[in-house]
All heavy atoms as an XYZ file, in Angstrom:
1056
protein
N      97.485    174.044    148.603
C      98.189    174.715    147.526
C      99.003    173.685    146.747
O      99.679    172.848    147.338
C      99.115    175.794    148.080
C      99.949    176.449    146.987
S     101.032    177.760    147.533
C      99.892    179.107    147.598
N      98.912    173.769    145.443
C      99.763    172.966    144.578
C     101.035    173.757    144.327
O     100.982    174.961    144.063
C      99.068    172.676    143.242
C      97.713    171.982    143.286
C      97.141    171.863    141.880
C      97.807    170.633    143.958
N     102.166    173.081    144.383
C     103.454    173.711    144.101
C     104.204    172.774    143.166
O     104.374    171.592    143.462
C     104.239    173.921    145.399
C     105.608    174.486    145.183
N     106.654    174.204    146.020
C     106.111    175.314    144.228
C     107.742    174.826    145.591
N     107.435    175.505    144.509
N     104.618    173.292    142.046
C     105.363    172.462    141.100
C     106.509    173.267    140.515
O     106.542    174.492    140.596
C     104.447    171.961    139.978
O     104.016    173.039    139.173
N     107.444    172.551    139.909
C     108.589    173.183    139.277
C     109.091    172.249    138.185
O     108.705    171.086    138.106
C     109.692    173.480    140.294
C     110.133    172.271    141.051
C     111.148    171.406    140.743
C     109.551    171.750    142.253
N     111.227    170.391    141.666
C     110.262    170.582    142.617
C     108.486    172.156    143.072
C     109.941    169.820    143.735
C     108.185    171.394    144.183
C     108.904    170.252    144.504
N     109.964    172.767    137.346
C     110.526    171.965    136.275
C     111.727    172.639    135.654
O     112.076    173.772    136.003
N     112.350    171.946    134.722
C     113.504    172.490    134.008
C     113.093    173.587    133.027
O     113.921    174.342    132.543
C     114.247    171.383    133.261
C     114.942    170.417    134.209
O     115.247    170.811    135.357
O     115.172    169.260    133.807
N     111.791    173.637    132.707
C     111.232    174.685    131.865
C     109.777    174.881    132.278
O     109.248    174.117    133.093
C     111.371    174.344    130.369
C     110.796    172.983    130.039
O     109.644    172.685    130.356
N     111.588    172.137    129.399
N     109.135    175.888    131.734
C     107.772    176.202    132.134
C     106.796    175.093    131.747
O     105.875    174.772    132.505
C     107.347    177.537    131.526
C     106.124    178.199    132.118
C     106.260    178.406    133.624
C     105.861    179.529    131.422
N     107.003    174.475    130.600
C     106.137    173.382    130.169
C     106.172    172.232    131.176
O     105.132    171.698    131.556
C     106.572    172.894    128.786
C     105.751    171.721    128.276
C     106.138    171.318    126.869
O     106.444    172.168    126.034
N     106.130    170.029    126.598
N     107.357    171.861    131.613
C     107.484    170.779    132.592
C     106.826    171.168    133.923
O     106.195    170.343    134.573
C     108.958    170.442    132.823
C     109.167    169.230    133.708
C     110.636    168.863    133.852
O     111.376    168.918    132.849
O     111.036    168.521    134.984
N     106.939    172.424    134.313
C     106.292    172.883    135.552
C     104.774    172.761    135.437
O     104.106    172.374    136.405
C     106.700    174.320    135.862
N     104.209    173.065    134.261
C     102.772    172.899    134.036
C     102.391    171.418    134.150
O     101.393    171.085    134.801
C     102.382    173.440    132.656
C     101.959    174.891    132.641
C     102.854    175.903    132.941
C     100.672    175.255    132.295
C     102.485    177.233    132.910
C     100.278    176.580    132.261
C     101.184    177.582    132.575
N     103.143    170.539    133.498
C     102.849    169.100    133.586
C     102.872    168.633    135.035
O     101.978    167.905    135.480
C     103.868    168.291    132.777
C     103.734    168.412    131.291
C     104.886    167.773    130.517
O     105.955    167.489    131.103
O     104.713    167.565    129.298
N     103.884    169.062    135.773
C     104.021    168.636    137.165
C     102.904    169.203    138.044
O     102.487    168.565    139.006
C     105.397    169.031    137.713
C     106.542    168.261    137.081
C     106.368    166.754    137.226
O     106.055    166.245    138.295
N     106.562    166.035    136.129
N     102.397    170.374    137.715
C     101.289    170.948    138.473
C     100.028    170.108    138.282
O      99.299    169.834    139.237
C     101.049    172.397    138.045
S      99.996    173.313    139.185
N      99.797    169.671    137.054
C      98.667    168.771    136.793
C      98.810    167.468    137.549
O      97.844    166.964    138.141
N     100.014    166.927    137.562
C     100.254    165.669    138.290
C     100.096    165.876    139.797
O      99.597    164.988    140.499
C     101.637    165.112    137.959
C     101.743    164.565    136.549
S     100.447    163.373    136.117
C     100.654    162.148    137.394
N     100.477    167.041    140.300
C     100.308    167.325    141.730
C      98.828    167.313    142.101
O      98.448    166.814    143.164
C     100.942    168.670    142.074
N      97.990    167.839    141.208
C      96.555    167.833    141.476
C      96.021    166.403    141.530
O      95.267    166.047    142.431
C      95.803    168.642    140.420
C      94.314    168.744    140.713
S      93.412    169.747    139.526
C      93.434    168.674    138.087
N      96.428    165.567    140.576
C      95.966    164.179    140.584
C      96.499    163.427    141.807
O      95.804    162.594    142.383
C      96.364    163.456    139.289
C      95.516    163.838    138.110
C      96.077    164.449    137.007
C      94.155    163.599    138.109
C      95.291    164.812    135.916
C      93.352    163.957    137.027
C      93.926    164.564    135.932
N      97.722    163.738    142.227
C      98.296    163.093    143.410
C      97.544    163.503    144.680
O      97.531    162.761    145.657
C      99.781    163.440    143.537
N      96.914    164.664    144.656
C      96.095    165.107    145.774
C      94.826    164.263    145.873
O      94.292    164.054    146.953
C      95.741    166.578    145.562
C      95.501    167.361    146.815
C      96.549    167.674    147.671
C      94.229    167.815    147.141
C      96.342    168.407    148.826
C      94.016    168.548    148.295
C      95.069    168.835    149.126
O      94.854    169.559    150.267
N      94.363    163.753    144.721
C      93.117    163.002    144.655
C      93.285    161.520    144.985
O      92.354    160.888    145.464
C      92.520    163.122    143.254
C      92.152    164.505    142.840
S      91.590    164.446    141.133
C      91.494    166.155    140.739
N      94.451    160.953    144.670
C      94.691    159.530    144.909
C      96.187    159.266    144.921
O      96.985    160.152    144.637
C      94.012    158.645    143.844
O      94.006    157.289    144.288
C      94.707    158.723    142.502
N      96.546    158.029    145.239
C      97.948    157.618    145.157
C      98.249    157.259    143.707
O      97.731    156.274    143.181
C      98.203    156.428    146.078
C      98.042    156.764    147.542
C      98.161    155.548    148.446
O      98.612    154.473    147.976
O      97.786    155.675    149.621
N      99.068    158.058    143.069
C      99.355    157.913    141.638
C      99.898    156.520    141.302
O      99.652    155.999    140.219
C     100.339    159.013    141.180
C      99.684    160.387    141.302
C     100.817    158.790    139.754
C      98.449    160.585    140.471
N     100.625    155.907    142.237
C     101.206    154.583    141.988
C     100.131    153.527    141.711
O     100.409    152.497    141.101
C     102.058    154.128    143.182
C     103.210    155.054    143.526
C     102.780    156.312    144.283
O     101.791    156.295    145.048
O     103.451    157.337    144.083
N      98.894    153.776    142.135
C      97.809    152.808    141.927
C      97.148    152.957    140.565
O      96.291    152.160    140.200
C      96.745    152.958    143.027
O      96.040    154.186    142.883
N      97.551    153.963    139.797
C      96.909    154.257    138.515
C      97.695    153.623    137.371
O      98.878    153.903    137.186
C      96.788    155.783    138.294
C      96.133    156.071    136.944
C      96.015    156.430    139.423
N      97.011    152.776    136.621
C      97.615    152.151    135.431
C      97.291    152.985    134.198
O      96.285    153.693    134.162
C      97.060    150.745    135.238
C      97.370    149.779    136.364
C      96.738    148.423    136.109
O      97.093    147.792    135.095
O      95.879    148.032    136.908
N      98.139    152.884    133.198
C      97.861    153.556    131.930
C      97.074    152.578    131.060
O      97.614    151.609    130.540
C      99.156    154.006    131.236
C      99.843    155.071    132.086
C      98.851    154.527    129.831
C     101.172    155.545    131.551
N      95.770    152.847    130.951
C      94.881    152.011    130.152
C      94.222    152.779    129.019
O      93.688    152.178    128.100
C      93.792    151.396    131.040
C      94.309    150.391    132.040
C      93.169    149.741    132.786
C      93.673    148.658    133.713
N      92.560    148.023    134.443
N      94.227    154.098    129.120
C      93.622    154.907    128.072
C      94.316    156.256    127.999
O      95.048    156.640    128.909
C      92.117    155.068    128.301
C      91.752    155.817    129.565
C      90.268    155.709    129.872
O      89.837    154.721    130.427
N      89.503    156.737    129.527
N      94.058    156.941    126.923
C      94.647    158.266    126.698
C      93.554    159.195    126.183
O      92.802    158.833    125.281
C      95.780    158.171    125.676
S      96.513    159.772    125.258
N      93.456    160.343    126.802
C      92.538    161.390    126.362
C      93.372    162.626    126.063
O      94.434    162.819    126.656
C      91.518    161.720    127.452
C      90.610    160.579    127.834
C      89.535    160.281    126.806
O      89.140    161.210    126.061
O      89.100    159.117    126.746
N      92.881    163.463    125.172
C      93.594    164.699    124.868
C      92.733    165.885    125.271
O      91.523    165.884    125.033
C      93.947    164.786    123.383
C      94.855    165.960    123.072
C      95.404    165.909    121.650
O      94.599    165.844    120.713
O      96.636    165.952    121.502
N      93.357    166.862    125.908
C      92.650    168.087    126.268
C      93.338    169.265    125.598
O      94.496    169.172    125.193
C      92.606    168.313    127.802
C      94.018    168.466    128.377
C      91.833    167.205    128.494
C      94.061    169.152    129.706
N      92.598    170.354    125.527
C      93.150    171.608    125.008
C      92.682    172.722    125.923
O      91.532    172.728    126.378
C      92.673    171.852    123.582
C      93.292    173.058    122.943
C      92.963    173.182    121.463
O      92.593    172.179    120.842
O      93.105    174.303    120.947
N      93.572    173.642    126.217
C      93.236    174.788    127.055
C      93.802    176.053    126.428
O      94.885    176.018    125.843
C      93.793    174.602    128.468
N      93.070    177.137    126.563
C      93.527    178.436    126.071
C      93.339    179.465    127.177
O      92.510    179.297    128.072
C      92.775    178.878    124.789
C      93.068    177.936    123.639
C      91.283    178.966    125.043
N      94.125    180.517    127.112
C      94.014    181.606    128.080
C      94.443    182.909    127.457
O      95.013    182.932    126.361
N      94.191    183.989    128.174
C      94.592    185.313    127.703
C      96.011    185.668    128.123
O      96.613    186.592    127.595
C      93.627    186.379    128.244
C      92.226    186.216    127.673
O      92.092    185.787    126.511
O      91.259    186.514    128.407
N      96.518    184.949    129.128
C      97.867    185.162    129.647
C      98.311    183.859    130.319
O      97.580    182.858    130.281
C      97.906    186.340    130.618
C      96.881    186.229    131.747
O      96.395    185.109    132.032
O      96.559    187.266    132.356
N      99.502    183.836    130.926
C     100.008    182.600    131.544
C      99.125    182.124    132.687
O      98.872    180.924    132.821
C     101.439    182.800    132.057
C     102.556    182.611    131.056
C     103.907    182.899    131.712
C     102.547    181.219    130.455
N      98.653    183.064    133.524
C      97.799    182.674    134.644
C      96.494    182.050    134.136
O      96.043    181.034    134.651
C      97.507    183.871    135.553
C      98.689    184.317    136.373
C      99.654    185.229    135.608
O      99.363    185.625    134.459
O     100.729    185.506    136.162
N      95.904    182.669    133.131
C      94.676    182.128    132.544
C      94.905    180.771    131.918
O      94.061    179.873    132.008
N      96.052    180.607    131.279
C      96.385    179.323    130.666
C      96.522    178.238    131.729
O      95.984    177.138    131.580
C      97.682    179.441    129.867
C      98.100    178.208    129.067
C      97.063    177.855    128.010
C      99.463    178.447    128.416
N      97.208    178.546    132.821
C      97.366    177.580    133.907
C      96.012    177.238    134.518
O      95.703    176.055    134.738
C      98.313    178.136    134.972
C      98.550    177.269    136.200
C      99.086    175.888    135.826
C      99.506    177.977    137.170
N      95.199    178.247    134.774
C      93.865    178.017    135.331
C      93.052    177.085    134.438
O      92.488    176.093    134.897
C      93.133    179.351    135.519
C      91.714    179.193    135.988
C      91.427    179.158    137.341
C      90.676    179.073    135.080
C      90.115    178.998    137.778
C      89.365    178.912    135.507
C      89.083    178.867    136.858
N      92.981    177.397    133.150
C      92.156    176.608    132.228
C      92.727    175.209    131.998
O      91.973    174.249    131.821
C      91.949    177.359    130.915
C      91.073    178.560    131.080
N      89.734    178.484    131.384
C      91.357    179.886    131.012
C      89.217    179.697    131.491
N      90.200    180.569    131.272
N      94.046    175.083    132.024
C      94.689    173.773    131.902
C      94.265    172.872    133.064
O      93.803    171.749    132.857
C      96.209    173.948    131.874
C      96.996    172.669    131.930
C      96.901    171.714    130.924
C      97.856    172.419    132.990
C      97.646    170.541    130.975
C      98.600    171.255    133.057
C      98.486    170.313    132.044
N      94.399    173.367    134.281
C      94.016    172.572    135.450
C      92.511    172.324    135.478
O      92.056    171.235    135.862
C      94.466    173.264    136.737
C      95.977    173.350    136.928
C      96.303    174.193    138.163
C      96.610    171.969    137.032
N      91.735    173.304    135.048
C      90.281    173.148    135.012
C      89.867    172.058    134.020
O      88.952    171.274    134.295
C      89.633    174.488    134.661
C      88.152    174.520    134.993
O      87.773    174.099    136.108
O      87.367    174.982    134.135
N      90.526    171.992    132.867
C      90.239    170.931    131.893
C      90.599    169.550    132.461
O      89.879    168.573    132.244
C      90.992    171.174    130.585
C      90.423    172.290    129.741
C      89.027    172.002    129.211
O      88.724    170.849    128.850
O      88.226    172.956    129.174
N      91.715    169.476    133.183
C      92.096    168.206    133.808
C      91.072    167.801    134.868
O      90.699    166.630    134.965
C      93.486    168.307    134.438
C      94.656    168.467    133.474
C      95.950    168.685    134.246
C      94.778    167.266    132.549
N      90.608    168.768    135.650
C      89.600    168.483    136.672
C      88.300    168.031    136.025
O      87.645    167.106    136.517
C      89.375    169.722    137.540
C      88.394    169.571    138.698
C      88.810    168.440    139.641
C      88.279    170.892    139.454
N      87.912    168.646    134.917
C      86.705    168.245    134.191
C      86.836    166.815    133.688
O      85.891    166.026    133.768
C      86.442    169.204    133.019
C      85.175    168.905    132.278
C      83.952    169.299    132.787
C      85.214    168.213    131.075
C      82.772    169.014    132.103
C      84.047    167.925    130.387
C      82.819    168.319    130.901
N      88.012    166.457    133.182
C      88.276    165.099    132.698
C      88.074    164.081    133.812
O      87.555    162.992    133.595
C      89.710    165.031    132.158
C      90.114    163.858    131.296
C      89.317    163.805    130.015
C      91.599    163.945    130.985
N      88.458    164.449    135.030
C      88.300    163.566    136.185
C      86.851    163.537    136.672
O      86.334    162.487    137.049
C      89.211    164.016    137.331
C      88.981    163.268    138.605
C      89.489    161.992    138.777
C      88.236    163.833    139.629
C      89.263    161.288    139.960
C      88.003    163.147    140.809
C      88.516    161.872    140.972
N      86.178    164.684    136.648
C      84.861    164.820    137.266
C      83.715    164.309    136.403
O      82.631    164.055    136.905
C      84.599    166.292    137.602
O      85.590    166.767    138.485
N      83.914    164.212    135.101
C      82.882    163.778    134.171
C      83.392    162.582    133.374
O      84.576    162.277    133.387
C      82.513    164.911    133.224
S      81.884    166.354    134.092
N      82.488    161.936    132.676
C      82.865    160.806    131.846
C      84.013    161.224    130.939
O      83.903    162.244    130.275
C      81.651    160.365    131.025
C      81.850    159.029    130.341
O      82.614    158.214    130.875
O      81.240    158.807    129.277
N      85.161    160.599    130.958
C      85.456    159.216    131.356
C      85.984    159.047    132.787
O      86.514    158.007    133.108
C      86.527    158.804    130.355
C      87.313    160.058    130.120
C      86.297    161.164    130.201
N      85.860    160.063    133.690
C      86.320    159.970    135.084
C      87.776    159.527    135.145
O      88.153    158.644    135.911
C      85.429    159.023    135.902
C      83.970    159.347    135.779
C      83.119    158.561    135.016
C      83.445    160.466    136.411
C      81.771    158.869    134.891
C      82.092    160.790    136.294
C      81.247    159.980    135.525
N      88.598    160.160    134.302
C      89.995    159.753    134.137
C      90.871    160.282    135.254
O      90.893    161.486    135.516
C      90.517    160.240    132.787
C      91.889    159.720    132.364
C      91.816    158.227    132.043
C      92.403    160.487    131.158
N      91.571    159.385    135.919
C      92.622    159.756    136.869
C      93.940    159.481    136.150
O      94.114    158.408    135.572
C      92.498    159.003    138.220
C      93.480    159.537    139.250
C      92.635    157.507    138.073
C      93.011    160.749    139.966
N      94.821    160.431    136.133
C      96.028    160.319    135.311
C      97.264    159.977    136.130
O      97.419    160.425    137.257
C      96.274    161.628    134.565
S      94.967    162.024    133.410
N      98.134    159.200    135.508
C      99.440    158.907    136.103
C     100.566    159.473    135.242
O     101.732    159.364    135.594
C      99.621    157.400    136.297
O      99.547    156.722    135.065
N     100.180    160.096    134.113
C     101.177    160.702    133.226
C     100.494    161.768    132.382
O      99.399    161.552    131.862
C     101.808    159.635    132.323
C     102.841    160.164    131.367
C     103.404    159.059    130.491
C     104.373    159.616    129.470
N     104.855    158.580    128.556
N     101.151    162.904    132.248
C     100.690    163.985    131.379
C     101.826    164.369    130.446
O     102.968    164.517    130.884
C     100.290    165.221    132.191
C      99.144    165.074    133.179
C      98.987    166.362    133.988
C      97.853    164.737    132.464
N     101.511    164.528    129.171
C     102.504    164.960    128.197
C     101.929    166.125    127.403
O     100.983    165.947    126.632
C     102.892    163.812    127.243
O     103.354    162.706    128.007
C     103.969    164.254    126.269
N     102.491    167.302    127.612
C     102.051    168.463    126.848
C     102.686    168.384    125.466
O     103.899    168.318    125.329
C     102.421    169.774    127.565
C     101.626    169.894    128.866
C     102.175    170.977    126.660
C     101.971    171.097    129.717
N     101.834    168.356    124.444
C     102.304    168.208    123.065
C     102.381    169.542    122.331
O     103.043    169.645    121.302
C     101.402    167.240    122.282
O     100.052    167.723    122.319
C     101.457    165.837    122.880
N     101.684    170.551    122.847
C     101.740    171.892    122.271
C     101.698    172.884    123.424
O     100.822    172.807    124.283
C     100.556    172.111    121.332
C     100.565    173.436    120.624
C      99.417    173.549    119.638
O      99.451    172.859    118.613
O      98.487    174.328    119.917
N     102.655    173.796    123.442
C     102.758    174.763    124.532
C     103.122    176.112    123.935
O     104.281    176.376    123.637
C     103.815    174.295    125.542
C     103.849    175.066    126.823
C     102.847    174.914    127.768
C     104.888    175.939    127.094
C     102.877    175.619    128.964
C     104.935    176.652    128.288
C     103.926    176.488    129.223
N     102.106    176.951    123.725
C     102.306    178.259    123.104
C     102.044    179.329    124.153
O     100.979    179.351    124.775
C     101.366    178.443    121.895
C     101.645    177.356    120.850
C     101.523    179.831    121.298
C     100.655    177.324    119.711
N     103.033    180.211    124.366
C     102.907    181.215    125.424
C     103.078    182.635    124.904
O     103.649    183.478    125.576
C     103.923    180.940    126.546
O     105.245    180.954    126.001
C     103.656    179.627    127.221
N     102.601    182.897    123.733
C     102.583    184.264    123.241
C     102.782    184.322    121.738
O     103.551    183.535    121.219
N     102.075    185.175    121.036
C     101.080    186.113    121.563
C      99.770    185.443    121.990
O      98.995    186.009    122.743
C     100.834    187.076    120.405
C     101.150    186.280    119.176
C     102.220    185.302    119.591
N      99.493    184.237    121.490
C      98.347    183.489    122.003
C      98.867    182.496    123.050
O     100.060    182.209    123.103
C      97.605    182.754    120.880
C      98.461    181.738    120.131
C      97.708    181.031    119.016
O      96.557    180.625    119.240
O      98.274    180.897    117.929
N      97.980    182.009    123.867
C      98.351    181.082    124.940
C      97.494    179.839    124.808
O      96.283    179.886    125.006
C      98.145    181.747    126.308
C      99.039    182.934    126.524
C      98.675    184.193    126.055
C     100.247    182.799    127.182
C      99.500    185.296    126.243
C     101.084    183.880    127.373
C     100.706    185.134    126.905
N      98.161    178.711    124.478
C      97.413    177.469    124.235
C      98.244    176.262    124.648
O      99.465    176.234    124.469
C      97.026    177.358    122.764
C      96.208    176.117    122.469
C      95.702    176.007    121.040
N      96.774    176.136    120.061
C      96.775    177.009    119.065
N      95.778    177.853    118.919
N      97.772    177.048    118.219
N      97.547    175.249    125.158
C      98.153    173.971    125.529
C      97.316    172.855    124.928
O      96.087    172.897    124.975
C      98.168    173.776    127.070
C      99.214    174.655    127.727
C      98.425    172.314    127.441
C      99.229    174.550    129.234
N      97.996    171.866    124.404
C      97.380    170.580    124.085
C      98.144    169.551    124.904
O      99.379    169.610    124.987
C      97.475    170.250    122.598
C      96.532    171.057    121.739
C      96.555    170.590    120.302
C      95.625    171.459    119.474
N      95.649    171.051    118.051
N      97.408    168.640    125.511
C      98.039    167.688    126.422
C      97.417    166.307    126.281
O      96.197    166.179    126.206
C      97.863    168.187    127.863
S      98.616    167.142    129.117
N      98.275    165.296    126.242
C      97.820    163.907    126.278
C      97.815    163.459    127.735
O      98.806    163.643    128.451
C      98.715    163.013    125.429
C      98.566    163.302    123.952
C      99.244    162.278    123.106
C      98.975    162.619    121.646
N      99.479    161.611    120.749
N      96.702    162.886    128.143
C      96.477    162.499    129.535
C      96.336    160.986    129.596
O      95.410    160.424    129.019
C      95.207    163.160    130.054
S      95.149    164.943    129.754
N      97.263    160.348    130.292
C      97.303    158.889    130.349
C      96.881    158.407    131.729
O      97.374    158.900    132.743
C      98.726    158.394    130.076
C      99.267    158.798    128.735
C     100.011    159.971    128.582
C      99.053    158.005    127.604
C     100.520    160.343    127.351
C      99.559    158.374    126.371
C     100.285    159.544    126.248
O     100.785    159.914    125.026
N      95.989    157.433    131.758
C      95.550    156.872    133.029
C      94.420    155.886    132.824
O      94.366    155.183    131.824
N      93.518    155.885    133.794
C      92.377    154.972    133.727
C      91.207    155.586    134.485
O      91.360    156.581    135.191
C      92.739    153.612    134.307
C      93.070    153.625    135.788
C      93.429    152.249    136.333
O      92.840    151.258    135.896
O      94.308    152.196    137.208
N      90.048    154.965    134.343
C      88.867    155.428    135.058
C      89.086    155.272    136.560
O      89.584    154.247    137.025
C      87.641    154.622    134.628
C      86.367    155.069    135.301
C      85.143    154.274    134.861
O      85.203    153.563    133.844
O      84.121    154.377    135.565
N      88.720    156.307    137.308
C      88.838    156.264    138.763
C      87.825    155.271    139.317
O      86.632    155.354    139.019
C      88.598    157.649    139.363
C      88.756    157.683    140.850
C      90.012    157.788    141.415
C      87.659    157.595    141.684
C      90.171    157.819    142.792
C      87.806    157.629    143.054
C      89.064    157.736    143.616
N      88.301    154.320    140.118
C      87.437    153.299    140.713
C      87.716    153.253    142.217
O      88.846    152.954    142.626
C      87.699    151.905    140.089
C      86.858    150.840    140.774
C      87.450    151.932    138.591
N      86.683    153.558    143.010
C      86.839    153.469    144.466
C      87.080    151.999    144.809
O      86.408    151.114    144.327
C      85.597    154.011    145.188
C      85.485    155.505    144.928
C      85.655    153.730    146.685
C      84.280    156.170    145.540
N      88.052    151.761    145.643
C      88.444    150.397    145.988
C      89.791    150.075    145.365
O      90.666    149.552    146.023
N      89.937    150.420    144.098
C      91.238    150.234    143.445
C      92.139    151.436    143.730
O      93.326    151.278    143.991
C      91.086    150.062    141.939
C      92.433    149.949    141.256
C      92.363    149.722    139.779
C      93.806    149.565    139.287
N      93.886    149.392    137.869
N      91.550    152.616    143.652
C      92.303    153.855    143.848
C      91.943    154.449    145.206
O      90.781    154.784    145.432
C      91.985    154.862    142.736
C      92.205    154.315    141.365
N      91.166    154.020    140.517
C      93.343    153.981    140.716
C      91.660    153.539    139.380
N      92.975    153.513    139.479
N      92.918    154.586    146.104
C      92.628    155.196    147.400
C      92.082    156.612    147.201
O      92.602    157.376    146.390
C      94.000    155.248    148.087
C      94.831    154.245    147.370
C      94.314    154.179    145.969
N      91.007    156.911    147.912
C      90.387    158.216    147.755
C      91.121    159.243    148.587
O      91.230    159.126    149.800
C      88.922    158.154    148.161
C      88.158    159.374    147.765
C      86.655    159.185    147.904
O      86.194    158.161    148.367
N      85.905    160.177    147.498
N      91.658    160.244    147.908
C      92.331    161.348    148.583
C      91.337    162.459    148.841
O      90.181    162.202    149.163
N      91.756    163.686    148.644
C      90.900    164.841    148.870
C      90.239    165.255    147.564
O      90.895    165.348    146.530
C      91.722    166.012    149.437
O      92.357    165.568    150.641
C      90.851    167.201    149.735
N      88.938    165.502    147.624
C      88.205    165.928    146.437
C      88.573    167.368    146.089
O      88.558    168.245    146.951
C      86.697    165.834    146.689
C      85.868    166.316    145.525
C      84.379    166.314    145.810
O      83.979    165.952    146.927
O      83.622    166.695    144.906
N      88.906    167.595    144.853
C      89.179    168.945    144.367
C      87.898    169.453    143.726
O      87.388    168.850    142.786
C      90.346    168.959    143.352
C      90.540    170.356    142.778
C      91.621    168.452    143.999
N      87.381    170.555    144.256
C      86.120    171.107    143.749
C      86.341    172.109    142.626
O      85.552    172.193    141.704
C      85.336    171.766    144.881
C      84.865    170.781    145.924
C      84.086    171.498    147.000
C      83.684    170.525    148.096
N      83.036    171.218    149.208
N      87.424    172.898    142.755
C      87.648    173.942    141.752
C      89.082    174.446    141.808
O      89.773    174.298    142.808
C      86.695    175.107    141.995
N      89.486    175.055    140.719
C      90.769    175.741    140.618
C      90.503    177.211    140.921
O      89.437    177.729    140.590
C      91.353    175.600    139.185
C      91.305    174.146    138.693
C      92.754    176.174    139.107
C      91.980    173.142    139.579
N      91.456    177.889    141.543
C      91.258    179.314    141.838
C      92.431    180.140    141.313
O      93.516    179.610    141.073
C      91.126    179.573    143.358
O      92.403    179.438    143.976
C      90.127    178.633    144.008
N      92.181    181.424    141.165
C      93.244    182.382    140.832
C      93.883    182.940    142.101
O      94.891    183.629    142.043
C      92.677    183.556    140.031
C      92.458    183.278    138.563
C      91.184    183.005    138.079
C      93.510    183.323    137.661
C      90.962    182.789    136.729
C      93.308    183.100    136.310
C      92.023    182.836    135.854
O      91.823    182.617    134.518
N      93.276    182.652    143.257
C      93.718    183.226    144.521
C      95.192    182.907    144.790
O      95.575    181.746    144.853
C      92.852    182.684    145.654
O      93.298    183.168    146.891
N      95.999    183.939    144.946
C      97.430    183.810    145.250
C      98.206    182.985    144.220
O      99.277    182.475    144.516
C      97.633    183.236    146.652
N      97.669    182.854    143.019
C      98.378    182.111    141.965
C      99.683    182.832    141.637
O      99.703    184.051    141.483
C      97.515    181.989    140.711
C      98.179    181.211    139.586
S      97.179    181.186    138.065
C      95.916    180.009    138.507
N     100.752    182.049    141.547
C     102.050    182.621    141.191
C     102.705    181.764    140.115
O     102.695    180.530    140.219
C     102.986    182.656    142.389
C     102.597    183.614    143.469
C     103.607    183.594    144.598
O     104.742    183.153    144.444
N     103.195    184.067    145.756
N     103.264    182.427    139.133
C     104.045    181.752    138.103
C     105.425    182.396    138.105
O     105.563    183.573    137.785
C     103.393    181.859    136.719
C     102.027    181.178    136.726
C     104.300    181.261    135.646
C     101.252    181.283    135.432
N     106.414    181.627    138.499
C     107.795    182.105    138.489
C     108.397    181.607    137.178
O     108.663    180.416    137.009
C     108.589    181.572    139.703
C     110.030    182.054    139.641
C     107.912    181.991    141.001
N     108.558    182.520    136.237
C     109.067    182.205    134.902
C     110.326    183.029    134.687
O     110.281    184.127    134.150
C     107.994    182.511    133.850
C     108.443    182.159    132.451
O     109.382    181.401    132.256
N     107.753    182.707    131.464
N     111.462    182.494    135.162
C     112.737    183.197    135.063
C     113.766    182.316    134.352
O     114.620    181.705    134.991
C     113.234    183.571    136.467
C     112.301    184.481    137.222
C     112.750    184.728    138.649
O     113.612    184.042    139.181
N     112.141    185.717    139.275
N     113.670    182.240    133.014
C     114.611    181.381    132.280
C     116.071    181.768    132.497
O     116.946    180.899    132.502
C     114.204    181.548    130.815
C     113.143    182.566    130.763
C     112.729    182.919    132.154
N     116.327    183.064    132.710
C     117.711    183.508    132.924
C     118.295    182.933    134.209
O     119.507    182.765    134.326
C     117.797    185.042    132.921
C     117.058    185.738    134.048
C     115.538    185.883    133.858
O     114.995    185.459    132.825
O     114.905    186.425    134.774
N     117.451    182.600    135.169
C     117.895    181.995    136.434
C     117.597    180.496    136.496
O     117.775    179.873    137.542
C     117.213    182.685    137.624
C     117.569    184.143    137.723
O     118.670    184.543    137.362
N     116.645    184.956    138.188
N     117.087    179.931    135.388
C     116.684    178.521    135.323
C     115.705    178.192    136.453
O     115.812    177.166    137.115
C     117.896    177.595    135.360
C     118.826    177.792    134.183
C     120.001    176.859    134.230
C     120.916    177.159    133.064
N     122.123    176.381    133.071
N     114.740    179.083    136.646
C     113.769    178.931    137.728
C     112.359    178.977    137.151
O     111.942    179.992    136.600
C     113.960    180.043    138.755
C     113.134    179.871    139.978
C     113.602    180.779    141.105
N     112.709    180.612    142.224
C     112.137    181.606    142.871
N     112.389    182.837    142.534
N     111.324    181.359    143.873
N     111.650    177.862    137.278
C     110.290    177.751    136.778
C     109.455    177.072    137.860
O     109.626    175.884    138.119
C     110.253    176.916    135.491
C     111.185    177.428    134.424
C     112.487    176.942    134.332
C     110.775    178.396    133.532
C     113.358    177.402    133.358
C     111.648    178.867    132.549
C     112.934    178.375    132.466
N     108.596    177.844    138.510
C     107.774    177.321    139.593
C     106.348    177.821    139.451
O     106.121    178.927    138.970
C     108.290    177.773    140.959
C     109.577    177.145    141.409
C     109.936    177.621    142.808
O     109.503    176.950    143.773
O     110.621    178.641    142.917
N     105.407    176.989    139.914
C     103.994    177.349    139.906
C     103.422    177.139    141.307
O     103.756    176.155    141.978
C     103.221    176.482    138.919
C     103.744    176.426    137.487
C     102.933    175.440    136.676
C     103.699    177.796    136.853
N     102.543    178.054    141.705
C     101.813    177.945    142.972
C     100.335    178.183    142.660
O      99.990    179.230    142.110
C     102.285    178.997    143.971
C     103.745    178.882    144.351
C     104.724    179.519    143.585
C     104.131    178.144    145.443
C     106.053    179.438    143.929
C     105.472    178.042    145.790
C     106.444    178.686    145.029
N      99.484    177.216    143.011
C      98.057    177.332    142.722
C      97.274    176.837    143.933
O      97.487    175.717    144.401
C      97.649    176.487    141.488
C      96.160    176.637    141.201
C      98.467    176.870    140.265
N      96.351    177.668    144.402
C      95.446    177.236    145.471
C      94.225    176.602    144.832
O      93.634    177.172    143.912
C      95.046    178.419    146.371
C      96.268    178.917    147.140
C      93.925    178.014    147.333
C      96.023    180.108    148.020
N      93.879    175.406    145.329
C      92.695    174.710    144.825
C      91.624    174.720    145.915
O      91.924    174.757    147.101
C      93.025    173.265    144.386
C      93.745    172.503    145.498
C      93.836    173.266    143.096
C      94.022    171.049    145.183
N      90.389    174.680    145.490
C      89.263    174.644    146.418
C      88.917    173.184    146.680
O      88.676    172.424    145.755
C      88.065    175.377    145.795
C      86.894    175.508    146.736
O      87.050    175.222    147.938
O      85.813    175.913    146.266
N      88.968    172.787    147.952
C      88.673    171.394    148.310
C      87.395    171.308    149.126
O      86.885    172.278    149.617
C      89.833    170.732    149.072
C      90.188    171.526    150.322
C      91.036    170.608    148.165
C      91.171    170.832    151.224
């Protein structure tokens, strides 16, 4: 399970993406050599989180095989439409340079939780990934 939090919901989303990459390798071994931009849309917050993580996983799993050490969400719209644009900084994953962690096969909706309580300054995400 990925668990992330932040000072706001956008930061919690960024940290959830970084938690997924940290599951795959040691982030400290990743240099910033390139930047790719992704976009994700959803019908609600859960769908947005699912598609955001799925786009990041696709970026890692297909050319350019990008493993990220930094994510910056540049657009975060949560109603009435739900959309994210994110700049993904890192480099191509290379076995030998990057320690191989656990392979993430898919993102799931199973037991997904989004704690979005601005009145309590509480923003947390829980996502189960398929390994």
